[in-house]
C-alpha positions as MATLAB code, in Angstrom:
seq = 'MSVTVTLPAALLPLFPGAPGLLQLDAGTVAELMDALEARWPGMRDRLCDSRPAIRRHINVFVEGKRATLDTNLAPGAEVFIITAVSGG';
ca = [
      82.987  -22.231   57.584;
      81.150  -25.502   57.118;
      77.570  -25.919   58.355;
      75.333  -28.980   58.482;
      72.167  -28.667   56.408;
      69.081  -30.865   56.592;
      66.865  -30.610   53.512;
      63.132  -31.396   53.474;
      62.213  -34.857   52.181;
      59.644  -33.311   49.814;
      62.437  -31.493   47.971;
      64.720  -34.477   47.378;
      62.786  -36.179   44.527;
      62.925  -32.917   42.560;
      66.736  -32.850   42.663;
      68.214  -36.293   41.978;
      71.377  -36.881   43.952;
      70.538  -34.327   46.629;
      71.048  -35.897   50.063;
      68.847  -35.228   53.053;
      71.875  -34.169   55.099;
      74.971  -32.397   53.807;
      77.841  -30.085   54.706;
      78.197  -26.719   52.962;
      80.439  -23.699   53.332;
      78.355  -20.585   53.968;
      78.520  -17.523   56.205;
      74.840  -16.550   55.895;
      71.595  -18.251   54.954;
      71.704  -16.357   51.635;
      75.158  -17.827   50.910;
      73.787  -21.257   51.836;
      71.000  -20.801   49.266;
      73.630  -19.818   46.682;
      75.639  -22.958   47.497;
      72.540  -25.149   47.124;
      71.745  -23.454   43.800;
      75.303  -24.080   42.563;
      74.961  -27.805   43.255;
      71.326  -28.221   42.195;
      70.178  -25.505   39.786;
      66.616  -24.440   40.494;
      66.686  -25.290   44.192;
      66.868  -21.632   45.283;
      63.647  -20.916   43.344;
      61.913  -23.646   45.352;
      63.128  -22.144   48.640;
      63.176  -18.382   47.980;
      60.888  -15.913   46.232;
      61.757  -12.909   44.054;
      61.864  -10.279   46.863;
      64.311  -12.090   47.750;
      63.104  -13.823   50.896;
      62.486  -17.350   52.097;
      59.201  -18.576   50.633;
      56.116  -18.329   52.807;
      55.696  -22.094   53.257;
      59.372  -22.817   53.841;
      60.977  -22.448   57.259;
      64.698  -22.229   57.910;
      65.983  -22.793   61.417;
      69.553  -22.133   62.517;
      70.461  -23.665   65.857;
      66.742  -23.963   66.623;
      65.847  -20.334   65.847;
      63.857  -19.180   62.824;
      66.140  -17.533   60.274;
      66.001  -15.117   57.341;
      68.363  -14.804   54.387;
      70.403  -12.288   56.424;
      70.985  -14.673   59.336;
      74.685  -15.316   59.990;
      75.941  -18.884   60.227;
      78.637  -19.806   62.727;
      81.055  -22.574   61.762;
      79.492  -25.915   62.630;
      75.941  -24.515   62.835;
      73.016  -26.841   62.230;
      70.523  -25.571   59.639;
      67.148  -27.205   59.093;
      65.068  -26.359   56.036;
      61.541  -27.626   56.444;
      58.244  -27.254   54.642;
      55.359  -25.738   56.572;
      52.376  -27.930   57.364;
      49.008  -26.304   56.825;
      45.448  -27.367   56.431;
      42.185  -27.237   58.182;
];
């Protein structure tokens, strides 16, 4: 059940070797976070909080729709993890 994941550019310098685009096997967004953590320890803490939930300033989109950790991933789904832009 491979999905295509796009990681935010701001995250890449923190995890040497992490590509901006990769394929992972995951059935839910939570499993995707586990797979990222397995490859780059500490990445889940940057993306998720202790509730557990996706951090407030991180957005995850699956096939163009906002997702939570419970969101199911269909084989071949496109997942975008992006940082929120804020300011005033």
